[in-house]
Every structure is written in structure tokens, then in C-alpha cells.
Short mmCIF file of the C-alpha atoms (twelve columns), coordinates in Angstrom:
data_MODEL
# 
_entry.id   MODEL 
# 
loop_
_atom_site.group_PDB 
_atom_site.id 
_atom_site.type_symbol 
_atom_site.label_atom_id 
_atom_site.label_alt_id 
_atom_site.label_comp_id 
_atom_site.label_asym_id 
_atom_site.label_seq_id 
_atom_site.Cartn_x 
_atom_site.Cartn_y 
_atom_site.Cartn_z 
_atom_site.pdbx_PDB_model_num 
ATOM 1   C CA . MET A 1   207.843 117.425 168.316 1 
ATOM 2   C CA . LYS A 2   208.150 117.192 164.551 1 
ATOM 3   C CA . LYS A 3   206.696 120.671 164.137 1 
ATOM 4   C CA . HIS A 4   209.351 122.211 166.380 1 
ATOM 5   C CA . LYS A 5   212.107 119.847 165.162 1 
ATOM 6   C CA . LEU A 6   212.649 118.194 168.531 1 
ATOM 7   C CA . ASP A 7   212.831 114.592 167.279 1 
ATOM 8   C CA . ASP A 8   216.524 114.379 168.170 1 
ATOM 9   C CA . ASN A 9   216.149 115.936 171.629 1 
ATOM 10  C CA . ILE A 10  216.842 113.088 174.069 1 
ATOM 11  C CA . TRP A 11  215.190 114.830 177.042 1 
ATOM 12  C CA . MET A 12  212.002 115.579 175.090 1 
ATOM 13  C CA . GLN A 13  211.955 112.008 173.771 1 
ATOM 14  C CA . GLY A 14  212.082 110.721 177.341 1 
ATOM 15  C CA . ILE A 15  209.277 113.037 178.490 1 
ATOM 16  C CA . PHE A 16  207.158 112.013 175.494 1 
ATOM 17  C CA . ASN A 17  207.685 108.309 176.161 1 
ATOM 18  C CA . ILE A 18  206.327 108.611 179.731 1 
ATOM 19  C CA . ARG A 19  203.458 110.960 178.815 1 
ATOM 20  C CA . GLN A 20  200.878 108.512 180.246 1 
ATOM 21  C CA . ARG A 21  202.348 109.225 183.692 1 
ATOM 22  C CA . TRP A 22  202.262 113.030 183.681 1 
ATOM 23  C CA . ILE A 23  199.529 114.156 181.257 1 
ATOM 24  C CA . PRO A 24  196.671 112.904 183.524 1 
ATOM 25  C CA . LEU A 25  197.938 115.235 186.265 1 
ATOM 26  C CA . TRP A 26  196.793 118.223 184.229 1 
ATOM 27  C CA . ASN A 27  193.206 116.936 184.403 1 
ATOM 28  C CA . ARG A 28  193.077 116.059 188.106 1 
ATOM 29  C CA . GLU A 29  191.166 119.222 189.028 1 
ATOM 30  C CA . THR A 30  188.525 118.573 186.346 1 
ATOM 31  C CA . PHE A 31  185.653 116.162 187.012 1 
ATOM 32  C CA . PHE A 32  185.972 113.203 184.616 1 
ATOM 33  C CA . VAL A 33  184.243 110.522 186.748 1 
ATOM 34  C CA . GLY A 34  187.734 109.064 187.128 1 
ATOM 35  C CA . MET A 35  187.868 108.004 183.465 1 
ATOM 36  C CA . SER A 36  190.639 108.692 180.999 1 
ATOM 37  C CA . SER A 37  189.864 109.736 177.418 1 
ATOM 38  C CA . THR A 38  190.762 106.184 176.331 1 
ATOM 39  C CA . GLY A 39  188.419 104.712 178.930 1 
ATOM 40  C CA . ARG A 40  185.533 106.927 177.797 1 
ATOM 41  C CA . SER A 41  186.103 105.867 174.197 1 
ATOM 42  C CA . GLU A 42  186.192 102.168 175.122 1 
ATOM 43  C CA . SER A 43  183.019 102.526 177.199 1 
ATOM 44  C CA . THR A 44  181.194 104.153 174.278 1 
ATOM 45  C CA . ASN A 45  182.415 101.466 171.875 1 
ATOM 46  C CA . ASN A 46  181.279 98.674  174.203 1 
ATOM 47  C CA . PHE A 47  177.828 100.249 174.453 1 
ATOM 48  C CA . PHE A 48  177.354 100.436 170.681 1 
ATOM 49  C CA . ASN A 49  179.028 97.114  169.848 1 
ATOM 50  C CA . GLY A 50  176.302 95.274  171.696 1 
ATOM 51  C CA . TRP A 51  173.583 96.802  169.528 1 
ATOM 52  C CA . LEU A 52  174.997 98.242  166.320 1 
ATOM 53  C CA . PRO A 53  177.170 96.328  163.825 1 
ATOM 54  C CA . ILE A 54  179.459 98.362  161.589 1 
ATOM 55  C CA . THR A 55  177.127 97.885  158.602 1 
ATOM 56  C CA . THR A 56  174.118 99.473  160.347 1 
ATOM 57  C CA . GLY A 57  172.225 101.966 158.192 1 
ATOM 58  C CA . LEU A 58  170.950 105.334 159.405 1 
ATOM 59  C CA . TYR A 59  167.319 104.252 159.918 1 
ATOM 60  C CA . SER A 60  168.354 101.087 161.753 1 
ATOM 61  C CA . PHE A 61  170.831 103.104 163.836 1 
ATOM 62  C CA . VAL A 62  168.131 105.508 165.070 1 
ATOM 63  C CA . THR A 63  165.731 102.657 165.878 1 
ATOM 64  C CA . LYS A 64  168.278 100.482 167.673 1 
ATOM 65  C CA . TYR A 65  169.831 103.430 169.476 1 
ATOM 66  C CA . ASP A 66  166.421 104.244 170.942 1 
ATOM 67  C CA . THR A 67  166.010 100.613 172.015 1 
ATOM 68  C CA . ALA A 68  169.460 100.623 173.595 1 
ATOM 69  C CA . LEU A 69  168.662 103.752 175.602 1 
ATOM 70  C CA . ILE A 70  165.430 102.237 176.909 1 
ATOM 71  C CA . LYS A 71  167.427 99.184  177.996 1 
ATOM 72  C CA . VAL A 72  169.807 101.477 179.884 1 
ATOM 73  C CA . TYR A 73  166.845 103.166 181.608 1 
ATOM 74  C CA . GLU A 74  165.577 99.748  182.682 1 
ATOM 75  C CA . GLN A 75  168.958 98.788  184.128 1 
ATOM 76  C CA . GLU A 76  169.194 102.123 185.946 1 
ATOM 77  C CA . SER A 77  165.740 101.595 187.420 1 
ATOM 78  C CA . VAL A 78  166.714 98.147  188.739 1 
ATOM 79  C CA . GLU A 79  169.980 99.483  190.181 1 
ATOM 80  C CA . ASP A 80  168.221 102.469 191.791 1 
ATOM 81  C CA . PHE A 81  165.816 100.091 193.522 1 
ATOM 82  C CA . ALA A 82  168.681 97.897  194.752 1 
ATOM 83  C CA . SER A 83  170.632 100.912 196.023 1 
ATOM 84  C CA . GLU A 84  167.643 102.176 197.977 1 
ATOM 85  C CA . HIS A 85  166.400 98.917  199.457 1 
ATOM 86  C CA . LYS A 86  169.239 96.377  199.692 1 
ATOM 87  C CA . TYR A 87  171.143 96.182  202.973 1 
ATOM 88  C CA . ARG A 88  174.890 96.978  203.083 1 
ATOM 89  C CA . GLN A 89  176.918 95.146  205.690 1 
ATOM 90  C CA . VAL A 90  178.988 97.551  207.800 1 
ATOM 91  C CA . GLY A 91  180.967 96.966  211.006 1 
ATOM 92  C CA . PRO A 92  179.298 98.181  214.243 1 
ATOM 93  C CA . HIS A 93  182.039 100.742 214.974 1 
ATOM 94  C CA . GLN A 94  182.413 102.172 211.451 1 
ATOM 95  C CA . ALA A 95  180.389 105.363 211.905 1 
ATOM 96  C CA . GLN A 96  181.561 107.074 208.707 1 
ATOM 97  C CA . LEU A 97  180.891 103.971 206.637 1 
ATOM 98  C CA . LYS A 98  177.420 103.605 208.166 1 
ATOM 99  C CA . ASP A 99  176.688 107.166 207.121 1 
ATOM 100 C CA . ALA A 100 178.058 106.492 203.621 1 
ATOM 101 C CA . ALA A 101 175.772 103.449 203.271 1 
ATOM 102 C CA . LYS A 102 172.750 105.748 203.651 1 
ATOM 103 C CA . ILE A 103 174.074 108.272 201.130 1 
ATOM 104 C CA . TYR A 104 175.710 106.557 198.161 1 
ATOM 105 C CA . THR A 105 174.518 104.152 195.476 1 
ATOM 106 C CA . ARG A 106 175.769 100.585 195.767 1 
ATOM 107 C CA . THR A 107 178.566 100.969 193.222 1 
ATOM 108 C CA . MET A 108 179.921 104.194 194.691 1 
ATOM 109 C CA . PHE A 109 179.557 102.871 198.241 1 
ATOM 110 C CA . HIS A 110 181.849 99.956  197.402 1 
ATOM 111 C CA . LYS A 111 184.355 102.358 195.825 1 
ATOM 112 C CA . LEU A 112 184.288 104.477 198.971 1 
ATOM 113 C CA . GLN A 113 184.657 101.334 201.062 1 
ATOM 114 C CA . ASP A 114 187.937 100.677 199.240 1 
ATOM 115 C CA . GLN A 115 189.089 104.147 200.289 1 
ATOM 116 C CA . PHE A 116 188.170 103.425 203.915 1 
ATOM 117 C CA . ASP A 117 190.298 100.275 203.846 1 
ATOM 118 C CA . GLN A 118 193.391 102.425 203.180 1 
ATOM 119 C CA . VAL A 119 192.890 104.832 206.101 1 
ATOM 120 C CA . VAL A 120 194.818 102.721 208.637 1 
ATOM 121 C CA . LEU A 121 197.970 102.950 206.497 1 
ATOM 122 C CA . PHE A 122 198.385 106.696 207.076 1 
ATOM 123 C CA . VAL A 123 199.291 109.168 209.794 1 
ATOM 124 C CA . VAL A 124 198.395 112.862 210.112 1 
ATOM 125 C CA . ILE A 125 200.877 115.643 210.818 1 
ATOM 126 C CA . GLU A 126 199.593 119.144 211.668 1 
ATOM 127 C CA . ARG A 127 201.726 121.783 209.934 1 
ATOM 128 C CA . HIS A 128 199.858 125.000 210.682 1 
ATOM 129 C CA . ILE A 129 196.801 126.074 212.715 1 
ATOM 130 C CA . GLU A 130 194.932 129.327 212.179 1 
ATOM 131 C CA . GLY A 131 191.556 129.549 213.892 1 
ATOM 132 C CA . SER A 132 189.417 126.656 212.690 1 
ATOM 133 C CA . VAL A 133 191.626 126.036 209.652 1 
ATOM 134 C CA . ARG A 134 194.170 123.236 209.735 1 
ATOM 135 C CA . GLN A 135 196.961 122.682 207.233 1 
ATOM 136 C CA . LEU A 136 198.130 119.103 207.423 1 
ATOM 137 C CA . THR A 137 200.203 116.409 205.808 1 
ATOM 138 C CA . VAL A 138 198.901 112.866 205.460 1 
ATOM 139 C CA . LYS A 139 201.641 110.332 204.796 1 
ATOM 140 C CA . ALA A 140 201.979 106.573 204.693 1 
ATOM 141 C CA . HIS A 141 203.673 105.221 207.807 1 
ATOM 142 C CA . SER A 142 205.034 102.106 206.127 1 
ATOM 143 C CA . GLY A 143 205.297 100.291 202.849 1 
ATOM 144 C CA . ARG A 144 205.143 103.188 200.392 1 
ATOM 145 C CA . ALA A 145 206.393 106.731 200.001 1 
ATOM 146 C CA . GLU A 146 203.123 108.615 199.699 1 
ATOM 147 C CA . SER A 147 202.470 112.046 201.147 1 
ATOM 148 C CA . PHE A 148 199.873 114.731 200.399 1 
ATOM 149 C CA . GLU A 149 199.137 118.139 201.846 1 
ATOM 150 C CA . LEU A 150 195.574 118.968 202.906 1 
ATOM 151 C CA . GLN A 151 193.616 121.858 204.298 1 
ATOM 152 C CA . ILE A 152 190.380 121.634 206.254 1 
ATOM 153 C CA . ASP A 153 188.149 124.151 207.986 1 
ATOM 154 C CA . LEU A 154 186.755 122.385 211.049 1 
ATOM 155 C CA . GLU A 155 183.998 124.977 211.482 1 
ATOM 156 C CA . LYS A 156 182.692 125.104 207.904 1 
ATOM 157 C CA . LEU A 157 183.688 121.471 207.220 1 
ATOM 158 C CA . THR A 158 185.215 122.347 203.865 1 
ATOM 159 C CA . GLY A 159 188.664 121.629 202.514 1 
ATOM 160 C CA . ASN A 160 190.762 119.973 199.841 1 
ATOM 161 C CA . CYS A 161 193.452 117.364 199.330 1 
ATOM 162 C CA . GLY A 162 196.478 117.581 197.081 1 
ATOM 163 C CA . CYS A 163 195.673 114.240 195.426 1 
ATOM 164 C CA . LYS A 164 192.530 115.829 193.872 1 
ATOM 165 C CA . LEU A 165 190.571 112.570 193.898 1 
ATOM 166 C CA . PHE A 166 187.369 114.337 194.943 1 
ATOM 167 C CA . GLU A 167 187.679 116.876 192.123 1 
ATOM 168 C CA . TYR A 168 188.450 114.120 189.584 1 
ATOM 169 C CA . VAL A 169 186.102 111.315 190.683 1 
ATOM 170 C CA . GLY A 170 183.647 112.919 193.101 1 
ATOM 171 C CA . LEU A 171 184.490 110.732 196.116 1 
ATOM 172 C CA . PRO A 172 186.456 111.655 199.263 1 
ATOM 173 C CA . CYS A 173 189.955 110.158 199.174 1 
ATOM 174 C CA . TYR A 174 191.420 108.109 202.019 1 
ATOM 175 C CA . HIS A 175 193.540 111.127 202.976 1 
ATOM 176 C CA . LEU A 176 190.389 113.156 203.679 1 
ATOM 177 C CA . LEU A 177 188.768 110.199 205.423 1 
ATOM 178 C CA . LYS A 178 191.828 109.966 207.664 1 
ATOM 179 C CA . ILE A 179 191.383 113.644 208.576 1 
ATOM 180 C CA . PHE A 180 187.674 113.088 209.333 1 
ATOM 181 C CA . SER A 181 188.642 110.238 211.639 1 
ATOM 182 C CA . LYS A 182 191.314 112.281 213.432 1 
ATOM 183 C CA . TYR A 183 188.909 115.123 214.248 1 
ATOM 184 C CA . ASP A 184 185.946 112.838 215.089 1 
ATOM 185 C CA . ILE A 185 183.877 113.878 212.070 1 
ATOM 186 C CA . PHE A 186 181.534 110.886 212.029 1 
ATOM 187 C CA . LYS A 187 179.414 111.977 209.068 1 
ATOM 188 C CA . ILE A 188 180.746 112.852 205.633 1 
ATOM 189 C CA . PRO A 189 180.419 116.660 205.277 1 
ATOM 190 C CA . GLU A 190 178.064 117.913 202.564 1 
ATOM 191 C CA . ALA A 191 180.946 119.711 200.835 1 
ATOM 192 C CA . PHE A 192 182.447 116.293 200.051 1 
ATOM 193 C CA . ILE A 193 179.246 114.638 198.783 1 
ATOM 194 C CA . MET A 194 178.609 114.796 195.043 1 
ATOM 195 C CA . THR A 195 174.868 114.603 194.382 1 
ATOM 196 C CA . ARG A 196 175.155 112.474 191.247 1 
ATOM 197 C CA . TRP A 197 176.549 109.544 193.307 1 
ATOM 198 C CA . THR A 198 173.799 109.604 195.940 1 
ATOM 199 C CA . ILE A 199 170.763 107.354 196.322 1 
ATOM 200 C CA . GLY A 200 167.785 108.826 194.486 1 
ATOM 201 C CA . ALA A 201 169.899 111.405 192.628 1 
ATOM 202 C CA . ASN A 202 167.799 110.955 189.493 1 
ATOM 203 C CA . LYS A 203 164.499 110.592 191.351 1 
ATOM 204 C CA . PHE A 204 163.279 113.989 190.175 1 
ATOM 205 C CA . SER A 205 164.881 113.899 186.735 1 
ATOM 206 C CA . ARG A 206 163.524 112.310 183.576 1 
ATOM 207 C CA . SER A 207 166.053 110.712 181.230 1 
ATOM 208 C CA . TYR A 208 163.543 109.804 178.513 1 
ATOM 209 C CA . ASP A 209 161.216 111.567 176.112 1 
ATOM 210 C CA . GLU A 210 157.471 111.402 176.787 1 
ATOM 211 C CA . SER A 211 156.936 110.206 173.206 1 
ATOM 212 C CA . GLN A 212 158.425 106.882 174.379 1 
ATOM 213 C CA . LEU A 213 155.362 106.455 176.598 1 
ATOM 214 C CA . GLU A 214 153.112 106.156 173.552 1 
ATOM 215 C CA . GLY A 215 152.310 102.948 171.708 1 
ATOM 216 C CA . ASP A 216 151.409 99.394  172.670 1 
ATOM 217 C CA . ASN A 217 154.970 98.142  173.254 1 
ATOM 218 C CA . LEU A 218 155.552 100.242 176.360 1 
ATOM 219 C CA . ARG A 219 158.082 98.575  178.638 1 
ATOM 220 C CA . HIS A 220 157.251 97.865  182.253 1 
ATOM 221 C CA . ALA A 221 160.433 99.540  183.557 1 
ATOM 222 C CA . LEU A 222 159.675 102.738 181.647 1 
ATOM 223 C CA . CYS A 223 156.111 102.785 183.034 1 
ATOM 224 C CA . HIS A 224 157.519 102.273 186.512 1 
ATOM 225 C CA . SER A 225 160.106 105.060 186.095 1 
ATOM 226 C CA . HIS A 226 157.531 107.552 184.818 1 
ATOM 227 C CA . LEU A 227 154.988 106.807 187.538 1 
ATOM 228 C CA . SER A 228 157.702 106.877 190.221 1 
ATOM 229 C CA . LEU A 229 158.859 110.281 189.007 1 
ATOM 230 C CA . ARG A 230 155.329 111.725 189.024 1 
ATOM 231 C CA . ALA A 231 154.597 110.228 192.434 1 
ATOM 232 C CA . SER A 232 157.895 111.430 193.940 1 
ATOM 233 C CA . ILE A 233 157.268 115.004 192.832 1 
ATOM 234 C CA . LEU A 234 153.718 114.857 194.204 1 
ATOM 235 C CA . PHE A 235 154.757 113.310 197.518 1 
ATOM 236 C CA . GLU A 236 157.502 115.879 197.994 1 
ATOM 237 C CA . ARG A 237 154.897 118.596 197.526 1 
ATOM 238 C CA . VAL A 238 152.206 117.250 199.859 1 
ATOM 239 C CA . SER A 239 154.559 116.138 202.651 1 
ATOM 240 C CA . LYS A 240 155.256 119.736 203.717 1 
ATOM 241 C CA . MET A 241 151.852 120.361 205.346 1 
ATOM 242 C CA . LYS A 242 149.643 118.090 207.454 1 
ATOM 243 C CA . GLU A 243 146.490 119.241 205.624 1 
ATOM 244 C CA . SER A 244 148.002 118.475 202.220 1 
ATOM 245 C CA . PHE A 245 149.224 115.108 203.482 1 
ATOM 246 C CA . ASP A 246 145.771 114.111 204.786 1 
ATOM 247 C CA . PHE A 247 144.131 115.217 201.530 1 
ATOM 248 C CA . ALA A 248 146.634 113.224 199.454 1 
ATOM 249 C CA . VAL A 249 146.099 110.066 201.533 1 
ATOM 250 C CA . LEU A 250 142.321 110.417 201.095 1 
ATOM 251 C CA . LYS A 251 142.670 110.737 197.321 1 
ATOM 252 C CA . LEU A 252 145.116 107.828 197.176 1 
ATOM 253 C CA . ASP A 253 142.561 105.636 198.945 1 
ATOM 254 C CA . GLU A 254 139.957 106.708 196.370 1 
ATOM 255 C CA . LEU A 255 142.391 106.059 193.508 1 
ATOM 256 C CA . GLU A 256 143.237 102.612 194.855 1 
ATOM 257 C CA . SER A 257 139.542 101.710 195.029 1 
ATOM 258 C CA . TYR A 258 138.930 103.102 191.535 1 
ATOM 259 C CA . LEU A 259 141.870 101.153 190.076 1 
ATOM 260 C CA . GLN A 260 140.626 97.933  191.651 1 
ATOM 261 C CA . ASN A 261 137.195 98.410  190.044 1 
ATOM 262 C CA . TYR A 262 138.851 99.368  186.757 1 
ATOM 263 C CA . ASP A 263 141.055 96.253  186.783 1 
ATOM 264 C CA . ASP A 264 138.057 94.034  187.541 1 
ATOM 265 C CA . ALA A 265 136.053 95.583  184.701 1 
ATOM 266 C CA . LEU A 266 139.008 95.278  182.321 1 
ATOM 267 C CA . THR A 267 139.504 91.625  183.250 1 
ATOM 268 C CA . GLN A 268 135.822 90.870  182.628 1 
ATOM 269 C CA . LYS A 269 135.960 92.682  179.288 1 
ATOM 270 C CA . MET A 270 139.038 90.754  178.177 1 
ATOM 271 C CA . HIS A 271 137.410 87.494  179.272 1 
ATOM 272 C CA . HIS A 272 134.233 88.390  177.351 1 
ATOM 273 C CA . ASN A 273 136.222 89.294  174.220 1 
ATOM 274 C CA . LYS A 274 138.147 86.034  174.416 1 
ATOM 275 C CA . ILE A 275 134.903 84.022  174.631 1 
ATOM 276 C CA . SER A 276 133.374 86.000  171.749 1 
ATOM 277 C CA . GLN A 277 136.456 85.394  169.618 1 
ATOM 278 C CA . LEU A 278 136.385 81.674  170.396 1 
ATOM 279 C CA . LEU A 279 132.674 81.438  169.502 1 
ATOM 280 C CA . SER A 280 133.305 83.274  166.230 1 
ATOM 281 C CA . GLN A 281 136.041 80.810  165.307 1 
ATOM 282 C CA . ILE A 282 133.748 77.867  166.061 1 
ATOM 283 C CA . LEU A 283 130.806 79.311  164.100 1 
ATOM 284 C CA . TRP A 284 132.950 80.079  161.035 1 
ATOM 285 C CA . CYS A 285 134.827 76.787  161.086 1 
ATOM 286 C CA . PRO A 286 134.122 75.090  157.671 1 
ATOM 287 C CA . ASP A 287 134.504 71.585  159.141 1 
ATOM 288 C CA . LEU A 288 131.494 72.017  161.478 1 
# 
């Protein structure tokens, strides 16, 4: 405004003062995980504030940053396990929500659940029908003046909503969920499922460097993540043919037996070393 000498323009001043209300609209069609630029900055600051004081030197920064990342991997591993194995309570007649519980991680499932809670507040109005394509308006029937236009192809199960929540966050909005309910679409269509929010999305991806697997201070969670990744890739490969499956099961039985013998031998060795060390201390004790 200073550059173009608009400081005294009352209309421009008013638009500038409410910029927080209209600037985000320009980004609604771009995937930002639902975060504003301020939110992303605050999230980054919170991550580093827990590990790195402002006086941290370069060497300490690199070391602590690596430690912080490993901690994140551990937390992700725990959350992945919880998402895959912990039960989500869903009503017996909530077919879409039951389907969502099998698809999404715990955090994203609860966010989607919040969207489901809003569905009953809206009605659907068909504006135009052309083949399998429907152009509709979803509007609140009471309490608030909210209305969005949508389009859905009932054959291809693709579409979009004017609120752009799916494009911005990666989750179907309650307007889309209302449409699914109207046309008896009991499972969330693949076109409206973003892979990054699904259970096991990072099962076949490695978010760490293999150099972190070296050394004596290897964390349990990192070991678990690496072995799970290797096993998942292997199991995906051998599950396609009965012969490969049978061969893999046979080798797993052999590996289990080998590991048991290895653990027993390692335990005996450690016990022997401990006794030898104790005897050495007794024999070299000057008071005896």
C-alpha cells in the first residue's frame, strides 16, 4: 500500500484490516494439511524449542536434531500401532463411519467424526441432472446461513465441493458426507481418500537413514520400525502365490528356531562373562 501510495484509501485500508478473512481463500485449493503459514511456523518453533535453546552451537544442533527426529520416529511408531490395533467405538447404524474407522489413523478418524456430526444440520437440493452427474446445493436448514454448491458423478464416484475442505485438508467435508448419505453411498469413495491419512500409509516408507541403525545405542522403536518395514515388504511379496506363502512360512519356522537357539547361546555367554568378570575382581582384590 505504501509502494502504490494507497495509505489514505479508506476502502483499501478496510480490505487490508480484514485480510485474515479473505487471504486464506486463495489457498483453499492447495493442500496445506489445514494449517496456515502462522500455524506451520508455530509448529516448527514448538518442535525445536523442546530440544534446542537459542544458544545452541552448530555441532550441538546437528546432534540434538538427529535425536529429536529419532524421538519423532518412535512416537510415530507408537501411534501407528495404536491406529492399527485399537478399537474405535462407532454406532451400529453408522455405515460410513464404520468404513472410516477401518481406513483412517486415529487422529484423522476423530476429525472426520466431527464432520459426520454436522451432517444432520444440512439439506440437499438437486439443481441439475445430466446422466450420472448431479449438480447440487447443500445448505443449512437452521441456525446458520451456510450454502455450498457441489458436483458428484454417481457412476465414477468423483466430485468436488465449493468449500474445498478436501483439497485443503485431505478429508471429505460434511457437505460431501451429506451427499454420500443421500445417495446411499455407504463407503467413502477412493477419490475422497488421501493416502497419507490412512492406516499403514508409511508402512512401506522409511523415514530414517540406515546409518542410524549402526552403533550400540540403537533405540528399540527404530529397530522395530526397520524390521517391520522389511517384513511388510517381504510379506506383501510372498502373499501373492500359495507356493511362495508356504515357502515363507517354512523359513519363518526355521528362523524362529534359530533365533531361540541364538538367544539361549547369547544368554549363556553373557552369564559366563559376568561370572568371569566377578572372579577377576575377586582375584585382583588387594584386601584378599
